[in-house]
C-alpha positions as CSV (number, residue, x, y, z in Angstrom):
1,M,68.3,216.2,22.3
2,E,66.8,213.5,24.4
3,H,65.0,210.7,22.6
4,V,61.2,210.8,22.6
5,T,59.6,207.4,22.4
6,P,56.7,207.2,19.9
7,I,53.7,205.2,21.0
8,Y,50.9,203.8,19.0
9,I,47.6,202.6,20.7
10,L,45.6,199.8,19.1
11,S,41.9,199.9,19.9
12,G,38.9,197.9,18.7
13,F,36.3,195.5,19.9
14,L,37.0,191.8,20.6
15,G,37.8,189.8,17.5
16,S,38.2,192.9,15.2
17,G,41.8,192.0,14.2
18,K,44.0,194.1,16.5
19,T,46.5,191.3,17.0
20,T,46.8,190.7,13.3
21,L,47.6,194.4,12.8
22,L,50.0,194.3,15.8
23,S,51.9,191.4,14.1
24,R,52.2,193.4,10.9
25,L,53.4,196.5,12.7
26,I,56.1,194.6,14.6
27,T,57.3,193.0,11.4
28,S,57.4,196.3,9.7
29,F,59.3,198.0,12.5
30,K,61.9,195.3,12.5
31,Q,62.4,195.5,8.8
32,Q,63.2,199.2,9.3
33,G,65.9,198.3,11.8
34,L,63.9,199.5,14.8
35,R,63.5,197.9,18.2
36,P,59.8,197.6,19.0
37,A,58.2,196.9,22.4
38,I,54.6,196.0,23.3
39,V,52.2,196.6,26.1
40,M,49.5,193.9,25.9
41,N,46.3,193.8,27.9
42,E,43.9,191.0,28.3
43,I,40.9,190.6,30.7
44,G,41.6,186.9,31.1
45,E,44.4,185.3,33.2
46,V,46.6,184.4,30.2
47,N,47.8,186.6,27.4
48,I,47.6,184.3,24.4
49,E,48.9,186.9,22.0
50,G,51.9,187.6,24.2
51,L,52.8,183.9,24.0
52,V,52.6,184.0,20.2
53,V,54.6,187.2,19.6
54,G,57.7,185.5,21.0
55,E,60.4,186.4,23.5
56,E,62.5,188.5,21.1
57,V,60.1,191.4,21.4
58,P,60.1,193.1,24.8
59,T,56.6,192.8,26.1
60,A,54.8,194.1,29.2
61,E,51.8,192.0,30.0
62,M,48.8,193.5,32.0
63,L,46.4,190.6,32.8
64,S,43.2,190.2,34.7
65,G,42.0,193.7,34.1
66,C,41.1,196.3,31.5
67,I,43.7,199.1,31.1
68,C,41.0,201.7,31.5
69,C,39.6,200.2,34.7
70,T,41.0,197.9,37.2
71,I,44.7,198.2,36.3
72,R,44.7,201.6,34.7
73,S,47.1,203.0,37.4
74,D,49.7,200.4,36.4
75,L,49.9,201.4,32.8
76,S,52.1,204.4,33.3
77,S,54.6,202.4,35.4
78,E,54.7,199.6,32.9
79,I,55.5,202.0,30.1
80,A,58.2,203.7,32.2
81,M,59.8,200.5,33.2
82,L,59.7,199.2,29.6
83,I,61.5,202.3,28.4
84,Q,64.1,202.2,31.1
85,R,64.8,198.5,30.8
86,E,64.6,197.9,27.0
87,Q,65.1,201.4,25.5
88,P,62.8,200.6,22.6
89,D,62.6,202.8,19.4
90,V,58.8,202.5,19.4
91,I,56.0,201.1,21.7
92,V,52.7,199.6,20.6
93,I,49.9,199.3,23.2
94,E,47.3,196.7,22.3
95,A,44.3,197.2,24.6
96,T,41.7,194.7,25.4
97,G,38.6,194.9,23.2
98,I,36.4,196.3,26.0
99,A,38.6,199.3,26.8
100,N,37.6,202.9,26.4
101,P,40.4,204.4,24.3
102,M,40.1,207.9,25.7
103,E,40.8,206.6,29.2
104,I,43.8,204.7,27.8
105,L,45.1,208.0,26.5
106,D,44.7,209.5,29.9
107,A,46.5,206.6,31.5
108,A,49.4,206.8,28.9
109,A,49.7,210.5,29.9
110,E,50.7,209.5,33.4
111,A,53.8,207.7,32.0
112,S,55.1,211.0,30.6
113,L,55.7,212.2,34.1
114,Y,58.7,209.8,34.1
115,M,59.6,209.5,30.4
116,R,59.4,211.6,27.2
117,I,56.8,209.9,25.1
118,D,54.7,210.9,22.0
119,V,51.4,209.2,21.3
120,K,51.5,209.3,17.5
121,K,48.2,207.5,16.7
122,L,45.2,206.0,18.3
123,I,44.3,203.3,15.7
124,T,40.9,201.6,16.0
125,V,40.3,198.4,14.1
126,V,36.7,197.9,13.2
127,D,35.0,194.5,12.4
128,A,32.8,195.6,9.5
129,A,30.5,192.6,9.6
130,H,30.0,192.8,13.4
131,L,29.3,196.5,13.3
132,L,26.7,196.1,10.5
133,H,24.9,193.4,12.6
134,L,24.8,195.6,15.7
135,N,23.7,198.6,13.7
136,I,20.4,196.8,12.9
137,E,19.2,197.3,16.4
138,Q,21.4,200.3,17.3
139,K,21.4,199.6,21.0
140,G,23.3,197.8,23.7
141,K,26.6,198.4,25.5
142,T,28.7,196.7,22.9
143,Y,27.3,199.0,20.2
144,R,27.9,202.1,22.3
145,L,31.5,201.0,23.1
146,M,32.2,200.5,19.4
147,Q,31.0,204.0,18.8
148,E,33.4,205.3,21.5
149,Q,36.3,203.4,20.0
150,I,35.6,204.7,16.5
151,R,35.0,208.3,17.6
152,A,38.3,208.4,19.6
153,A,40.4,207.2,16.7
154,S,43.0,209.2,14.8
155,A,43.1,206.4,12.2
156,L,40.5,203.7,11.4
157,V,41.1,200.3,9.8
158,L,37.7,199.0,8.5
159,N,38.6,195.3,8.7
160,K,36.9,192.1,7.4
161,M,35.5,193.9,4.4
162,D,35.4,190.5,2.5
163,Q,32.6,189.4,4.9
164,V,30.1,192.1,3.8
165,T,28.2,192.8,0.6
166,D,28.8,195.7,-1.7
167,Q,25.8,197.4,-0.1
168,G,27.2,196.6,3.3
169,R,30.5,198.1,2.5
170,E,28.9,201.3,1.5
171,T,26.7,201.4,4.6
172,V,29.4,200.6,7.1
173,Q,31.8,203.2,5.5
174,Q,29.1,205.9,5.8
175,L,28.3,204.9,9.3
176,V,32.0,205.1,10.4
177,E,32.4,208.4,8.6
178,R,29.4,209.8,10.4
179,W,30.7,208.9,13.8
180,N,34.3,210.1,13.0
181,P,34.5,212.4,10.0
182,Y,38.1,213.3,10.6
183,A,40.1,210.1,10.9
184,P,41.3,208.5,7.7
185,I,39.5,205.2,6.9
186,M,41.4,202.2,5.4
187,P,39.3,199.3,4.2
188,A,41.1,196.0,4.8
189,V,41.0,192.2,4.8
190,R,43.0,190.7,7.6
191,C,44.4,194.2,8.2
192,D,46.5,193.9,5.1
193,I,47.1,197.6,4.4
194,K,49.9,200.0,3.5
195,L,51.4,200.6,7.0
196,E,53.3,203.7,5.9
197,D,49.9,205.3,5.0
198,L,48.5,204.2,8.3
199,L,51.3,205.6,10.4
200,Q,52.2,208.8,8.6
201,S,51.4,212.1,10.3
202,D,48.9,214.1,8.3
203,P,49.1,217.8,9.0
204,K,45.5,218.1,7.8
205,D,44.2,215.8,10.6
206,R,41.8,217.8,12.7
207,V,42.0,215.3,15.6
208,E,45.4,215.1,17.1
209,H,46.6,213.1,20.1
210,S,50.0,214.3,21.3
211,I,51.6,213.7,24.7
212,V,55.0,215.2,25.1
213,H,56.0,215.7,28.8
214,N,59.4,216.3,30.3
215,R,60.9,214.7,33.4
216,E,59.9,217.6,35.7
217,G,56.3,216.8,34.9
218,R,55.4,219.9,33.0
219,D,52.3,218.9,31.1
220,A,52.2,219.6,27.4
221,Y,49.4,217.1,26.8
222,E,47.1,218.2,24.0
223,H,44.0,216.5,22.7
224,T,42.8,218.9,20.0
225,D,39.4,218.2,18.5
226,K,37.7,220.9,16.4
227,N,34.4,219.1,16.7
228,K,34.3,218.3,20.4
229,Q,30.9,216.7,20.1
230,A,32.4,214.0,17.8
231,N,34.7,212.8,20.5
232,S,32.7,213.5,23.7
233,H,31.2,210.4,25.1
234,E,30.2,208.8,28.3
235,H,32.0,205.8,29.9
236,D,29.1,203.9,31.2
237,H,30.8,200.7,32.4
238,S,30.1,199.6,35.9
239,H,33.4,198.8,37.7
240,E,33.9,196.0,40.1
241,H,37.3,195.3,41.7
242,H,38.1,191.7,42.6
243,T,40.9,189.9,44.4
244,H,42.4,187.4,41.9
245,N,43.5,184.0,43.0
246,H,45.9,183.0,40.2
247,G,46.5,179.3,39.4
248,Q,42.9,178.4,39.2
249,T,40.1,178.8,36.7
250,H,39.3,182.5,36.9
251,D,36.2,184.7,36.6
252,H,36.4,188.4,35.8
253,G,33.9,191.1,35.8
254,S,35.5,194.5,35.4
255,H,32.8,195.4,33.0
256,D,29.3,194.4,34.0
257,H,28.2,193.2,30.5
258,V,31.5,191.4,29.6
259,M,32.9,188.4,31.5
260,S,35.7,185.9,30.9
261,Y,36.4,182.3,31.9
262,T,39.9,180.7,31.8
263,Y,40.3,177.0,31.6
264,Y,43.6,175.1,31.9
265,F,43.9,171.7,30.3
266,S,45.7,168.9,32.2
267,H,46.5,167.0,29.0
268,A,45.9,166.8,25.3
269,V,42.3,166.6,24.0
270,N,40.7,165.2,20.8
271,S,40.5,167.8,18.1
272,V,37.1,166.6,16.7
273,E,35.5,166.6,20.1
274,F,36.9,170.1,20.8
275,E,35.6,171.5,17.5
276,R,32.2,170.0,18.3
277,L,32.2,171.7,21.7
278,I,33.2,175.1,20.1
279,A,30.5,174.7,17.4
280,G,27.9,174.3,20.2
281,L,28.9,177.4,22.1
282,P,26.0,179.7,23.0
283,R,25.8,183.1,21.2
284,D,26.6,184.7,24.5
285,V,30.2,183.6,24.0
286,Y,31.5,185.8,21.2
287,R,35.2,185.4,21.6
288,A,37.6,182.6,22.6
289,K,41.3,181.9,22.1
290,G,43.9,179.6,23.4
291,I,46.8,177.2,22.9
292,L,46.0,173.5,22.8
293,T,47.6,170.2,22.2
294,F,45.5,167.7,20.3
295,S,45.9,164.0,21.1
296,D,45.0,162.8,17.6
297,T,47.6,165.1,15.8
298,N,50.5,165.3,18.3
299,S,50.7,169.0,17.5
300,R,50.0,172.3,19.2
301,F,47.7,174.9,17.8
302,L,46.8,178.5,18.4
303,F,43.0,178.6,18.6
304,Q,40.9,181.7,17.7
305,Y,37.1,182.0,17.8
306,A,35.1,185.2,17.0
307,F,31.4,185.4,16.4
308,R,30.7,181.8,15.3
309,V,33.9,181.4,13.3
310,S,36.9,179.4,14.5
311,D,40.4,179.2,13.3
312,F,43.3,176.9,14.1
313,M,47.0,177.6,13.4
314,K,49.8,175.2,14.0
315,I,52.5,176.7,16.2
316,T,55.7,175.9,18.2
317,P,55.5,178.2,21.2
318,Q,58.7,179.1,23.0
319,G,59.4,178.1,26.6
320,Q,56.9,176.3,28.8
321,V,53.5,177.4,27.6
322,P,50.4,175.7,29.2
323,D,47.4,174.4,27.3
324,V,44.7,177.0,28.1
325,V,41.7,178.5,26.6
326,V,40.0,181.8,27.5
327,F,36.3,182.5,26.7
328,I,34.8,186.0,26.6
329,G,31.2,186.9,26.4
330,E,28.1,188.3,28.1
331,H,26.6,186.4,31.0
332,F,27.2,182.9,29.7
333,Q,27.0,179.9,32.1
334,K,30.5,179.3,33.1
335,S,29.7,176.3,35.2
336,L,28.1,174.6,32.2
337,L,31.1,175.4,30.1
338,R,33.5,174.0,32.7
339,E,31.5,170.8,32.9
340,Q,31.7,170.4,29.1
341,L,35.5,171.0,29.1
342,E,36.0,168.5,32.0
343,T,33.9,165.9,30.1
344,L,36.0,166.6,27.0
345,E,39.2,165.8,29.0
346,G,37.5,162.7,30.5
347,K,36.6,161.4,27.1
348,T,40.2,161.8,25.9
349,S,41.7,160.0,28.9
350,R,39.4,157.0,28.4
351,A,40.0,156.8,24.6
């Protein structure tokens, strides 16, 4: 019997912890003697997570567009080529945080015209603290998108539970259960959960995502939902298609309320000055990440920033990896941010 490649889709809004879960999954698959592969999607120019995962894991990178929008048509060919070239035992698709997961499922279905694949789970990682904050006003596109991501899931990881109160934990759990009463919910801190429980197939699941096609293109795609209202939702993003000029700082607007800005550093910068810049970011910037070299430490760091909290991890990236940072937010002043970064580099060069 011909091998059917299992696929897991990771969904969740920006900064929820998808990459942490991805890392745990890859480690687990390797320990089981499996050969994993990854499809990674970022709306910026540079896939920071792809640089961190390493060269030993086959990775297809889809940059400068959201899977469900500007480069959706490329997903099927990326999956097909990845299977043909690497013959992985399992594939994990990590979508950008602004993707509609139901459309990713549709895009993954196109790949099955060429290969036998089985989408095992659509796993949504939820930032419990961020969701509680948005639920206060219960409006806005980010709030609606998080609803879509939760409703579409066949498994839910309720992450960052250490950042909410006991009352908050109860509230967010009830909220998620109301939006998706069928998917199992796993509370977590840093996505530290029993992966075998997350990945196991539950015959009692009432929401199933299964894509099993043959090479002749006969479609056996089934998305069974016994409560269709729980998973029916509108995709209200405005789509704009842009010609990208790579090699320069880059603006992207595939979703009208979310934008990104990529900045390449020409040399090392001072860590204290950089942290001061990050601390002063406007609230419109809710996610940033990058790889930097600090002049005062002679070390390279992976930088992560999500909702006013920053984190630095010392790394030794493989190959030639540029110093770069990507900012994601809603209608922030990119020109002002560029000036601040250029001033930061100027200060360093004069020091």
